[in-house]
LUMTIGU-947730 format. One record per residue: residue number from 1; x, y, z of N, C-alpha, C in turn. Coordinates in steps of 0.05 Angstrom, whole numbers, plus 32768, in hexadecimal, padded with zeros to 4 digits. Layout:
num|n.east|n.north|n.up|ca.east|ca.north|ca.up|c.east|c.north|c.up
NUM|X|Y|Z|X|Y|Z|X|Y|Z
...
This chain:
num|n.east|n.north|n.up|ca.east|ca.north|ca.up|c.east|c.north|c.up
1|8E56|8920|8B91|8E63|8940|8B9E|8E7E|893A|8BAD
2|8E87|8948|8BA2|8EA5|894C|8BA8|8EA9|8959|8BC9
3|8EC0|8953|8BD4|8EC3|895D|8BEC|8EC1|8982|8BE9
4|8ED2|8983|8BD0|8ED1|89A5|8BD0|8EBB|89B2|8BD3
5|8EA8|899F|8BC1|8E8C|89AD|8BBA|8E7A|89A5|8BD2
6|8E82|8991|8BE3|8E6C|8990|8BF2|8E79|89A7|8C11
7|8E90|89AA|8C0D|8E96|89C6|8C27|8E8D|89E1|8C1D
8|8E89|89E2|8BFE|8E80|8A02|8BF6|8E64|89FF|8BFF
9|8E53|89EB|8C03|8E38|89F0|8C05|8E33|89FC|8C21
10|8E3E|89FC|8C37|8E34|8A09|8C4B|8E3E|8A2B|8C4E
11|8E53|8A2C|8C3D|8E61|8A47|8C38|8E48|8A55|8C27
12|8E3B|8A4A|8C19|8E2C|8A58|8C03|8E0D|8A5D|8C18
13|8E0B|8A4E|8C27|8DED|8A51|8C3A|8DF6|8A66|8C4C
14|8E0D|8A68|8C53|8E16|8A7B|8C69|8E16|8A94|8C58
15|8E17|8A98|8C46|8E1D|8AB1|8C36|8DFC|8AC3|8C37
16|8DEA|8AAF|8C37|8DCF|8AB4|8C38|8DCB|8AC1|8C52
17|8DD5|8AC0|8C6B|8DD0|8AC2|8C8A|8DD3|8ADD|8C90
18|8DB7|8AE6|8C95|8DB7|8B00|8C9A|8DB3|8B08|8CBD
19|8DB8|8AFE|8CC6|8DB8|8AF8|8CE3|8DC8|8B0E|8CF7
20|8DC0|8B1B|8D08|8DD1|8B32|8D0F|8DCF|8B53|8D05
21|8DC6|8B51|8CF0|8DC9|8B6E|8CE0|8DAC|8B78|8CE5
22|8DAC|8B8F|8CDA|8D9E|8BA6|8CE7|8D8D|8BAD|8CC4
23|8D71|8BB2|8CCB|8D69|8BB6|8CB3|8D55|8BCC|8CB3
24|8D52|8BE4|8CA1|8D3D|8BEF|8CA1|8D2D|8BEC|8C8A
25|8D0C|8BF1|8C92|8D01|8BEE|8C71|8CE7|8BFB|8C7B
26|8CEC|8C0F|8C5F|8CD3|8C23|8C61|8CC2|8C17|8C4C
27|8CA2|8C20|8C57|8C8B|8C13|8C4C|8C87|8BF9|8C5D
28|8C99|8BF5|8C6D|8C92|8BD5|8C82|8C7D|8BD2|8C8C
29|8C69|8BE7|8C89|8C4B|8BDD|8C9A|8C3E|8BD4|8C83
30|8C45|8BD6|8C67|8C32|8BC4|8C50|8C39|8BAE|8C53
31|8C27|8BA0|8C3D|8C26|8B86|8C37|8C3F|8B7A|8C29
32|8C4E|8B87|8C1A|8C69|8B7A|8C0B|8C7F|8B7E|8C20
33|8C80|8B90|8C23|8C97|8B96|8C36|8C97|8B88|8C53
34|8C7D|8B8E|8C5F|8C77|8B7F|8C73|8C7F|8B61|8C73
35|8C7B|8B58|8C61|8C83|8B38|8C62|8C9F|8B34|8C5F
36|8CAF|8B49|8C52|8CC7|8B46|8C52|8CD4|8B54|8C70
37|8CC6|8B65|8C81|8CD5|8B67|8C97|8CD0|8B50|8CAF
38|8CBA|8B41|8CA6|8CB4|8B2B|8CB8|8CCB|8B16|8CB5
39|8CCB|8B08|8C9A|8CDF|8AFB|8C8B|8CFE|8B01|8C9A
40|8D07|8B1A|8C9B|8D25|8B25|8CA6|8D20|8B1F|8CC1
41|8D0C|8B26|8CD2|8D05|8B24|8CEF|8D0B|8B04|8CF3
42|8D03|8AEF|8CE1|8D03|8ADA|8CE9|8D20|8ACE|8CE2
43|8D32|8ADC|8CD1|8D4D|8ACF|8CCB|8D61|8AE3|8CE0
44|8D59|8AEE|8CF4|8D66|8AF6|8D09|8D6D|8B17|8D08
45|8D62|8B1F|8CF6|8D6D|8B3A|8CF0|8D59|8B51|8CFF
46|8D64|8B67|8D0A|8D59|8B79|8D17|8D4D|8B89|8D05
47|8D30|8B8C|8D06|8D1F|8B9A|8CF1|8D15|8BB6|8CFC
48|8D1D|8BD0|8CEA|8D0D|8BE7|8CF4|8CF5|8BE6|8CDE
49|8CE1|8BEB|8CE7|8CC6|8BEB|8CD0|8CC1|8C0C|8CD4
50|8CC3|8C15|8CBF|8CBD|8C34|8CB5|8CA4|8C35|8CA8
51|8C94|8C42|8CB0|8C7B|8C42|8C9F|8C6E|8C60|8C9C
52|8C5E|8C69|8C91|8C51|8C80|8C95|8C3D|8C7C|8CAC
53|8C30|8C64|8CA9|8C1E|8C66|8CC3|8C2A|8C51|8CD4
54|8C28|8C64|8CF1|8C37|8C5B|8D06|8C28|8C42|8D10
55|8C10|8C3D|8D0A|8C02|8C2C|8D15|8C04|8C0C|8D00
56|8C0D|8C11|8CE8|8C16|8BF9|8CD9|8C2F|8BF3|8CDD
57|8C40|8C03|8CE8|8C5C|8BFD|8CEA|8C5D|8BEE|8D0C
58|8C4F|8BFB|8D17|8C51|8BEC|8D2F|8C44|8BCB|8D30
59|8C28|8BCF|8D23|8C24|8BB3|8D1E|8C31|8BA2|8D0F
60|8C44|8BA3|8CFF|8C5B|8B92|8CF0|8C6D|8B8B|8D06
61|8C77|8BA0|8D10|8C90|8BA1|8D25|8C83|8B8D|8D3E
62|8C6A|8B8A|8D45|8C64|8B75|8D52|8C60|8B60|8D4E
63|8C59|8B52|8D36|8C58|8B3A|8D2E|8C74|8B30|8D2A
64|8C8D|8B43|8D28|8CA3|8B34|8D28|8CAE|8B32|8D41
65|8CAA|8B43|8D52|8CA8|8B3E|8D6F|8C9F|8B27|8D7E
66|8C86|8B22|8D75|8C77|8B0E|8D7F|8C81|8AF4|8D72
67|8C94|8AF2|8D5A|8C9C|8ADC|8D4E|8CBE|8AD9|8D5D
68|8CC2|8AE5|8D73|8CDC|8AE0|8D7B|8CF4|8AF5|8D70
69|8CEF|8AFF|8D5C|8D05|8B16|8D4E|8D00|8B2F|8D5B
70|8D13|8B46|8D5A|8D15|8B5C|8D5C|8D0C|8B71|8D4E
71|8CFB|8B7E|8D59|8CF2|8B99|8D42|8CE9|8BB3|8D50
72|8CEE|8BCA|8D40|8CDE|8BE3|8D4A|8CD5|8BF2|8D35
73|8CB8|8BFE|8D3F|8CAF|8C0A|8D2A|8CAF|8C2B|8D2A
74|8CB5|8C3A|8D11|8CB6|8C50|8D13|8CA5|8C5B|8D01
75|8C91|8C74|8D0A|8C88|8C81|8CF0|8C96|8C8B|8CE0
76|8C90|8C9B|8CC5|8CA4|8CA5|8CB6|8C97|8CA7|8C9B
77|8CA0|8CC1|8C92|8C97|8CCC|8C76|8CAD|8CD1|8C6F
78|8CB5|8CBF|8C53|8CCE|8CBB|8C46|8CD4|8CD4|8C3B
79|8CBE|8CEA|8C33|8CC9|8CF7|8C29|8CD3|8D16|8C35
80|8CCF|8D10|8C50|8CDA|8D1F|8C60|8CF9|8D1A|8C6E
81|8D07|8D24|8C65|8D2A|8D2D|8C6E|8D2A|8D26|8C8D
82|8D21|8D34|8C94|8D1E|8D36|8CB4|8D16|8D1C|8CC7
83|8CFB|8D12|8CBB|8CEE|8CFD|8CC5|8D01|8CE9|8CC0
84|8D0D|8CE1|8CAE|8D20|8CD2|8C9F|8D36|8CCF|8CB3
85|8D3F|8CE3|8CBB|8D5C|8CE5|8CC6|8D5A|8CE0|8CE6
86|8D3D|8CE3|8CF0|8D36|8CE2|8D0A|8D3A|8CBB|8D0C
87|8D28|8CB7|8CF2|8D25|8C99|8CFB|8D41|8C86|8CFF
88|8D52|8C95|8CE7|8D6E|8C88|8CE9|8D7B|8C8F|8D03
89|8D7D|8CA6|8D10|8D84|8CA9|8D29|8D77|8C95|8D38
90|8D61|8C91|8D3D|8D4E|8C86|8D4E|8D5D|8C62|8D4E
91|8D5F|8C59|8D34|8D66|8C3F|8D2F|8D87|8C3E|8D39
92|8D98|8C51|8D36|8DB5|8C4D|8D3D|8DB1|8C4F|8D5F
93|8DAB|8C5F|8D69|8DA8|8C60|8D85|8DA0|8C45|8D92
94|8D87|8C3D|8D87|8D87|8C1C|8D90|8D96|8C07|8D89
95|8D9D|8C05|8D75|8DA7|8BEB|8D65|8DC8|8BF2|8D5C
96|8DC4|8C0E|8D54|8DDF|8C0F|8D3D|8DD4|8C16|8D21
97|8DEA|8C19|8D10|8DDE|8C26|8CF1|8DD8|8C0B|8CE4
98|8DC3|8C10|8CD7|8DB8|8BF6|8CC5|8DCC|8BED|8CB2
99|8DCE|8BD6|8CAE|8DDC|8BCA|8C9C|8DCE|8BC9|8C83
100|8DB4|8BCC|8C86|8D9E|8BBE|8C6D|8D89|8BD4|8C71
101|8D80|8BD9|8C53|8D6A|8BEB|8C4B|8D59|8BE2|8C37
102|8D42|8BE3|8C39|8D34|8BDD|8C29|8D1F|8BF3|8C24
103|8D1F|8C02|8C09|8D0E|8C16|8C05|8CF2|8C0D|8BFB
104|8CDE|8C0B|8C11|8CC6|8BFB|8C00|8CB0|8C14|8BFE
105|8CB1|8C29|8C07|8C9E|8C3D|8C08|8C97|8C4B|8BF1
106|8C7C|8C49|8BE7|8C71|8C51|8BD1|8C57|8C4E|8BC9
107|8C55|8C57|8BB1|8C30|8C54|8BAB|8C2B|8C66|8B96
108|8C18|8C65|8B94|8C03|8C6F|8B76|8BF3|8C8F|8B81
109|8BF1|8C9B|8B74|8BDC|8CB1|8B74|8BCA|8CB4|8B53
110|8BB1|8CAF|8B5B|8B9C|8CB4|8B48|8BA3|8CC5|8B38
111|8BAB|8CDB|8B42|8BAC|8CF8|8B34|8BBF|8CF8|8B1D
112|8BD3|8CE0|8B1F|8BEA|8CDC|8B08|8BE1|8CC4|8AF6
113|8BCE|8CBB|8AFA|8BC2|8CA6|8ADF|8BAE|8CB0|8AD2
114|8BB1|8CA4|8AB6|8B9E|8CAA|8AA7|8B7F|8C9A|8AA6
115|8B68|8CA3|8AA2|8B54|8C92|8AA2|8B51|8C7A|8A84
116|8B60|8C81|8A78|8B63|8C6E|8A62|8B7C|8C62|8A5F
117|8B7A|8C48|8A50|8B9B|8C44|8A41|8BA5|8C50|8A2D
118|8B93|8C55|8A18|8B9B|8C66|8A01|8B8A|8C84|8A00
119|8B9A|8C93|89F1|8B8D|8CAF|89EA|8B7E|8CA5|89D3
120|8B62|8CAB|89D4|8B55|8CA1|89BA|8B5A|8CBA|89A4
121|8B4A|8CB1|898C|8B4E|8CBE|8978|8B41|8CD9|897D
122|8B46|8CF2|8969|8B3B|8D0D|896F|8B1F|8D0D|8974
123|8B0D|8CFD|8963|8AF4|8CFC|8964|8AE1|8CEE|897A
124|8AF5|8CE6|8990|8AEC|8CD3|89A5|8AFA|8CE0|89C1
125|8ADD|8CE9|89CE|8AE9|8CF1|89E7|8AFB|8CDE|89F7
126|8B0E|8CE7|8A05|8B20|8CDC|8A12|8B13|8CD4|8A30
127|8B22|8CBB|8A3D|8B13|8CB1|8A55|8B1E|8CC2|8A6A
128|8B11|8CD1|8A78|8B1C|8CE4|8A8F|8B2A|8CDD|8AA5
129|8B40|8CE2|8AAF|8B54|8CF4|8AA2|8B62|8CED|8A8F
130|8B65|8CFE|8A7D|8B75|8CF8|8A63|8B90|8D00|8A6A
131|8BA5|8CFC|8A5A|8BBE|8D06|8A66|8BC0|8D28|8A6C
132|8BB7|8D33|8A59|8BB5|8D4E|8A56|8BA2|8D59|8A74
133|8B9A|8D48|8A7F|8B8D|8D4F|8A9A|8B96|8D45|8AB3
134|8BAE|8D35|8AAD|8BC0|8D30|8AC9|8BC5|8D48|8ADF
135|8BC8|8D45|8AF5|8BC8|8D54|8B06|8BE8|8D54|8B0D
136|8BF7|8D70|8B04|8C16|8D68|8B0D|8C1C|8D64|8B28
137|8C09|8D6F|8B39|8C0C|8D65|8B5A|8C0D|8D45|8B60
138|8BFA|8D3F|8B52|8BF6|8D22|8B53|8C0E|8D11|8B49
139|8C1A|8D1C|8B31|8C34|8D13|8B29|8C4C|8D1A|8B3F
140|8C4E|8D2C|8B44|8C62|8D38|8B5B|8C5B|8D21|8B77
141|8C43|8D1E|8B82|8C42|8D11|8B96|8C4C|8CF1|8B8E
142|8C4A|8CE6|8B7A|8C51|8CCD|8B76|8C72|8CCA|8B72
143|8C7F|8CE7|8B67|8C99|8CDF|8B68|8CA5|8CE6|8B82
144|8C9C|8CFA|8B8C|8CA5|8CF9|8BA5|8CA5|8CE1|8BBF
145|8C8D|8CD6|8BB7|8C8E|8CBA|8BC7|8C9B|8CA5|8BC1
146|8CA1|8CA1|8BA5|8CAD|8C89|8B9D|8CCB|8C8E|8B9C
147|8CCE|8CA6|8B8A|8CED|8CAB|8B8A|8CFB|8CC1|8B9F
148|8CEB|8CD7|8BA3|8CF9|8CE2|8BB7|8D00|8CD8|8BD1
149|8CE7|8CC5|8BD9|8CE1|8CB8|8BF2|8CFC|8CA8|8BF2
150|8D09|8C98|8BD8|8D1D|8C84|8BDB|8D37|8C94|8BD8
151|8D3B|8CA9|8BCF|8D53|8CBE|8BD0|8D5A|8CC3|8BE8
152|8D44|8CCD|8BF7|8D47|8CD3|8C0E|8D53|8CC2|8C25
153|8D43|8CAE|8C1F|8D4C|8C99|8C39|8D66|8C8E|8C30
154|8D69|8C90|8C19|8D88|8C80|8C0E|8D9B|8C93|8C1A
155|8D94|8CAF|8C16|8DA9|8CBF|8C20|8DAE|8CC3|8C3E
156|8D98|8CBE|8C4F|8D9E|8CB9|8C65|8DA9|8CA6|8C70
157|8DA3|8C8B|8C67|8DAA|8C74|8C78|8DC5|8C6B|8C6B
158|8DCB|8C6D|8C4D|8DE7|8C64|8C46|8DF9|8C72|8C51
159|8DFC|8C89|8C61|8E14|8C8E|8C63|8E1D|8C87|8C7C
160|8E14|8C7A|8C90|8E21|8C6D|8C9E|8E27|8C4B|8C93
161|8E23|8C3E|8C80|8E2C|8C25|8C6D|8E41|8C31|8C5E
162|8E40|8C4F|8C55|8E5F|8C4F|8C51|8E71|8C54|8C5E
163|8E6B|8C5E|8C78|8E81|8C66|8C8B|8E8D|8C48|8C92
164|8E74|8C32|8C91|8E7A|8C19|8C9A|8E89|8C06|8C85
165|8E89|8C16|8C6E|8E91|8C03|8C55|8E85|8BE9|8C54
166|8E67|8BE9|8C55|8E58|8BD0|8C54|8E3B|8BD7|8C54
167|8E2D|8BC6|8C40|8E10|8BCB|8C43|8E03|8BC2|8C2E
168|8DE2|8BC1|8C31|8DD8|8BB8|8C15|8DC0|8BC8|8C17
169|8DBA|8BD2|8C02|8D9A|8BDE|8BFA|8D8A|8BD5|8BDE
170|8D75|8BCC|8BEA|8D5E|8BC4|8BDC|8D4C|8BD8|8BD7
171|8D49|8BE6|8BBD|8D34|8BF5|8BB3|8D1B|8BE8|8BAA
172|8D04|8BF2|8BAD|8CEB|8BE5|8BA2|8CE7|8BF9|8B85
173|8CEE|8BEC|8B71|8CDF|8BF6|8B59|8CC5|8BEB|8B52
174|8CC6|8BE4|8B37|8CA9|8BD8|8B2C|8CB4|8BCA|8B0E
175|8CA5|8BB5|8B05|8CA8|8BAC|8AEA|8C99|8BC3|8ADA
176|8C87|8BD5|8AE4|8C7D|8BED|8AD7|8C96|8C02|8ACD
177|8CAF|8BFC|8AE2|8CC1|8C0C|8AD6|8CD2|8C06|8AB9
178|8CCD|8BED|8AB9|8CDC|8BDB|8AA0|8CCC|8BDE|8A87
179|8CAA|8BDB|8A8F|8C9B|8BD5|8A79|8C83|8BEA|8A83
180|8C84|8C03|8A7A|8C72|8C18|8A87|8C53|8C08|8A81
181|8C48|8C0C|8A99|8C24|8C05|8A9A|8C18|8C1E|8A8D
182|8C01|8C14|8A7E|8BED|8C22|8A75|8BE0|8C37|8A90
183|8BD7|8C4B|8A88|8BCE|8C5E|8A9D|8BDB|8C6E|8AB0
184|8BE8|8C54|8AC2|8BFA|8C62|8AD9|8C16|8C6F|8ACD
185|8C14|8C89|8AC8|8C24|8C97|8ABE|8C3C|8CA5|8ACF
186|8C36|8CAC|8AE5|8C43|8CB3|8AFD|8C52|8C9B|8B0B
187|8C3E|8C86|8B0E|8C4D|8C77|8B1B|8C65|8C62|8B0F
188|8C5E|8C64|8AF4|8C74|8C54|8AE4|8C8D|8C66|8AE4
189|8C8A|8C7C|8ADA|8C9F|8C8C|8AD7|8CB2|8C8F|8AF5
190|8C9F|8C90|8B09|8CB0|8C99|8B22|8CC0|8C7F|8B2D
191|8CB5|8C65|8B24|8CC6|8C48|8B29|8CDA|8C48|8B1B
192|8CD7|8C56|8AFF|8CF1|8C51|8AEB|8D07|8C61|8AF5
193|8CFD|8C7D|8B00|8D0E|8C87|8B11|8D1F|8C79|8B24
194|8D0E|8C6F|8B37|8D1D|8C5E|8B4D|8D2F|8C44|8B3D
195|8D26|8C3F|8B2B|8D39|8C26|8B23|8D51|8C34|8B14
196|8D50|8C4D|8B01|8D68|8C5C|8AFB|8D7E|8C64|8B14
197|8D6B|8C74|8B24|8D7D|8C79|8B3D|8D8C|8C5D|8B50
198|8D87|8C46|8B51|8D92|8C31|8B5E|8DA5|8C2A|8B47
199|8DA7|8C2B|8B33|8DBD|8C23|8B22|8DD4|8C3A|8B24
200|8DCB|8C4E|8B25|8DDD|8C66|8B27|8DE9|8C63|8B45
201|8DDA|8C63|8B57|8DE7|8C63|8B6E|8DF9|8C44|8B76
202|8DF0|8C30|8B68|8E04|8C1F|8B72|8E1F|8C23|8B64
203|8E1E|8C2F|8B4D|8E3E|8C3A|8B3F|8E42|8C4A|8B52
204|8E38|8C5F|8B60|8E45|8C72|8B6F|8E4F|8C67|8B89
205|8E47|8C58|8B96|8E50|8C45|8BA6|8E62|8C32|8BA3
206|8E66|8C2A|8B8B|8E73|8C0F|8B85|8E8E|8C0A|8B92
207|8EA0|8C20|8BA0|8EB6|8C21|8BAB|8EB0|8C23|8BC8
208|8E98|8C26|8BCD|8E96|8C25|8BF2|8E8D|8C0B|8BFF
209|8E87|8BF1|8BF3|8E7B|8BDE|8BFD|8E64|8BDF|8BFE
210|8E52|8BF4|8BF6|8E38|8BF3|8BFD|8E29|8BEC|8BDF
211|8E16|8BD6|8BE3|8E0C|8BD0|8BC7|8DEB|8BDE|8BC6
212|8DE6|8BE1|8BA9|8DCA|8BE7|8BA9|8DBE|8BDE|8B93
213|8DAA|8BCA|8B95|8D94|8BBE|8B81|8D7B|8BC9|8B85
214|8D69|8BBA|8B74|8D4F|8BBE|8B76|8D3C|8BA8|8B70
215|8D25|8BA7|8B75|8D12|8B92|8B6E|8CFF|8BA3|8B5F
216|8CF6|8B95|8B4C|8CDC|8B9D|8B3B|8CC7|8B8B|8B37
217|8CB8|8B8B|8B4B|8C9E|8B7E|8B50|8C8D|8B7E|8B3B
218|8C7F|8B6B|8B35|8C64|8B6C|8B21|8C4C|8B69|8B2F
219|8C3C|8B61|8B28|8C21|8B60|8B34|8C1F|8B52|8B4C
220|8C1A|8B5D|8B63|8C1A|8B4A|8B82|8BF9|8B53|8B8A
221|8BEE|8B39|8B91|8BD5|8B3D|8B98|8BCC|8B50|8BBA
222|8BD9|8B62|8BBE|8BD6|8B70|8BD4|8BB9|8B79|8BCF
223|8BAD|8B87|8BED|8B99|8B8F|8BEE|8B8F|8BA8|8BE0
224|8BA2|8BBA|8BD8|8B9C|8BCF|8BC6|8B9D|8BC3|8BA9
225|8BA8|8BAF|8BA1|8BA0|8B9E|8B87|8B85|8B8E|8B86
226|8B84|8B86|8B93|8B65|8B7D|8B9A|8B50|8B90|8B95
227|8B50|8BA3|8BA2|8B3E|8BB7|8B9E|8B3D|8BC3|8B7F
228|8B56|8BC3|8B6C|8B54|8BC7|8B54|8B4D|8BBA|8B3E
229|8B54|8B9C|8B4B|8B51|8B87|8B33|8B3E|8B72|8B37
230|8B31|8B76|8B50|8B19|8B61|8B51|8B05|8B6B|8B54
231|8AF0|8B5F|8B46|8AD2|8B67|8B4A|8ACD|8B67|8B6A
232|8AC2|8B7D|8B7C|8ABC|8B77|8B95|8AA5|8B65|8B9C
233|8A92|8B61|8B8D|8A7C|8B56|8B88|8A7F|8B34|8B89
234|8A90|8B30|8B71|8A95|8B15|8B68|8AAB|8B07|8B6D
235|8ABF|8B1D|8B72|8ADA|8B12|8B77|8AEB|8B0E|8B5F
236|8ADC|8B0F|8B45|8AE5|8B07|8B2B|8AFC|8B1B|8B20
237|8B0D|8B13|8B16|8B23|8B24|8B0A|8B14|8B40|8AF4
238|8B1A|8B53|8AF7|8B0F|8B6D|8AE4|8B23|8B69|8AC8
239|8B16|8B75|8AB3|8B21|8B75|8A98|8B40|8B78|8A9C
240|8B4A|8B8D|8AA8|8B66|8B99|8AAF|8B74|8B7E|8AB7
241|8B68|8B7A|8ACE|8B78|8B63|8ADF|8B77|8B48|8ACA
242|8B60|8B3C|8AB7|8B6A|8B30|8AA3|8B83|8B32|8A91
243|8B84|8B48|8A8D|8B9A|8B4D|8A7C|8BB6|8B4D|8A89
244|8BB7|8B54|8AA4|8BCC|8B4E|8AB1|8BD6|8B33|8AB1
245|8BC3|8B1A|8ABB|8BC8|8B05|8ABD|8BCB|8AF8|8A9E
246|8BBA|8AFD|8A8B|8BCB|8AF5|8A6B|8BE2|8AFC|8A66
247|8BF0|8B12|8A6D|8C0A|8B1A|8A68|8C21|8B13|8A80
248|8C1A|8B00|8A8E|8C28|8AF7|8AA3|8C2A|8ADA|8A9F
249|8C43|8AD2|8A92|8C46|8AB5|8A8B|8C40|8A9F|8A9E
250|8C49|8AAC|8AB9|8C40|8A97|8AD3|8C2D|8A96|8AD7
251|8C11|8AA3|8ACA|8BFE|8AA3|8AC7|8BEA|8AA8|8AEB
252|8BF6|8AB9|8AF2|8BE9|8AC0|8B13|8BFD|8AD7|8B20
253|8BEE|8ADD|8B37|8BF9|8AF9|8B3F|8C11|8AF0|8B58
254|8C22|8AFF|8B5F|8C36|8AFB|8B6E|8C27|8AF9|8B8A
255|8C3A|8AEC|8B9A|8C33|8AE8|8BB8|8C4A|8AF6|8BC5
256|8C47|8B0A|8BDB|8C5A|8B0F|8BEC|8C72|8B07|8BED
257|8C6D|8AE8|8BFB|8C7D|8AD5|8BFC|8C97|8AD5|8BE2
258|8C8E|8AD9|8BCD|8C9C|8AD1|8BB0|8CB2|8AE4|8BAF
259|8CB6|8B00|8BBD|8CC7|8B10|8BBF|8CDE|8B0B|8BD1
260|8CDA|8AFB|8BE3|8CEF|8AF8|8BFD|8D07|8AEE|8BF6
261|8D07|8AD7|8BE3|8D22|8AC6|8BDA|8D37|8ADE|8BD1
262|8D29|8AF0|8BB9|8D33|8B04|8BAF|8D49|8B1B|8BC0
263|8D31|8B20|8BD2|8D3E|8B33|8BEA|8D4C|8B2C|8BFD
264|8D4F|8B15|8C03|8D60|8B08|8C11|8D7C|8B07|8BFF
265|8D7F|8AFB|8BEF|8D93|8AF6|8BDE|8D9E|8B13|8BD8
266|8D94|8B2F|8BD0|8D9E|8B43|8BCC|8DAA|8B50|8BE4
267|8D9C|8B4B|8BFB|8DA7|8B5B|8C19|8DBF|8B4E|8C1D
268|8DBF|8B31|8C17|8DD6|8B1D|8C20|8DF1|8B21|8C13
269|8E09|8B11|8C27|8E22|8B14|8C11|8E21|8B00|8BFC
270|8E06|8AEC|8BFC|8E06|8ADC|8BE2|8E08|8AE8|8BC9
271|8DFC|8B05|8BC6|8E01|8B17|8BB5|8E0F|8B2D|8BB4
272|8E30|8B24|8BC4|8E40|8B3E|8BC5|8E4F|8B4A|8BAB
273|8E4F|8B3B|8B91|8E51|8B48|8B7F|8E3E|8B52|8B6A
274|8E27|8B52|8B77|8E0A|8B5C|8B63|8E06|8B7D|8B6E
275|8E07|8B8C|8B60|8DFF|8BAA|8B68|8DF9|8BB5|8B4B
276|8DE3|8BC5|8B4B|8DDB|8BD4|8B30|8DC8|8BC5|8B26
277|8DB9|8BB2|8B31|8DA5|8BA2|8B20|8D8A|8BAC|8B2B
278|8D79|8BA2|8B1B|8D57|8BA8|8B1B|8D4D|8B8C|8B17
279|8D43|8B80|8B2B|8D3E|8B61|8B20|8D1B|8B61|8B24
280|8D0D|8B58|8B11|8CF3|8B55|8B08|8CEC|8B3B|8B1D
281|8CDC|8B3D|8B28|8CCE|8B28|8B38|8CB0|8B2A|8B2C
282|8CA9|8B26|8B19|8C8C|8B28|8B0E|8C82|8B0B|8B03
283|8C8B|8AF7|8B02|8C7A|8AE4|8AF3|8C83|8AE0|8AD8
284|8CA0|8AF0|8AC8|8C9E|8AF4|8AAF|8C91|8B0A|8AA3
285|8C80|8B19|8AB3|8C70|8B31|8AA1|8C81|8B40|8A90
286|8C96|8B4C|8A9B|8CA7|8B62|8A8F|8CB8|8B53|8A77
287|8CB9|8B33|8A70|8CC8|8B25|8A5C|8CB3|8B1F|8A4F
288|8C9A|8B1A|8A4B|8C8A|8B16|8A36|8C79|8B2B|8A22
289|8C7F|8B1F|8A10|8C7B|8B2C|89F6|8C63|8B17|89E2
290|8C55|8B1C|89D1|8C4B|8B0E|89C3|8C57|8B0A|89A9
């Protein structure tokens, strides 16, 4: 290694340093974003954990504080602009405007999902609910939570970043936005909207010093997914789960820790020339085809 190469290594490592920054994480009481919140806390980031459940937010913030980090918990409905604004003000009053934002609040609603993967031939009764029986209110709920919740939070939190000419936003989309999954019509469409909005906002903010990117996680074995993919009696994979693993080249579910490297990179100066990308972290799911 040359002297120039050796001197460059510490600089590269330093570019990943997030110590002293302020981060807000919506959905921070959940399994995936909760792990992100803890990792940032361990890196010296002051972390505001926002979640619809005040108890879940406080539980995660307590874990961060017990590990020696700084954290605050805030109950927040991300679809309510007034609540989001109040949370932003509370963070600013305690620490100052956030430098980093992760929009992780999201989820699905059964009313926006079909019962079967395919609509059958005319002489066969479709599995309920069929596409024609989907509830518009369910669709609206999924879009409000995933897309509108991302929009509202960006609108409130990015203002301070633009004023300071510095900041990084990471939205949580889904590999379902890139390759729509069967059944979950509303969820796939809403996450596609998040991906599109991420690219739009990245261009809109390109001259402000604020970068906007997104993660597209694949299948992670969270508690919710265990309920849907594992037989409660035997613990074995259900048929749809076997399809998922068969279509994942790496042959396994993701672990929340698998998201951390990409999250830190996108939030840090190591990705200072990266904006408007949606990065799949899915074990190759979105790339695989027979």
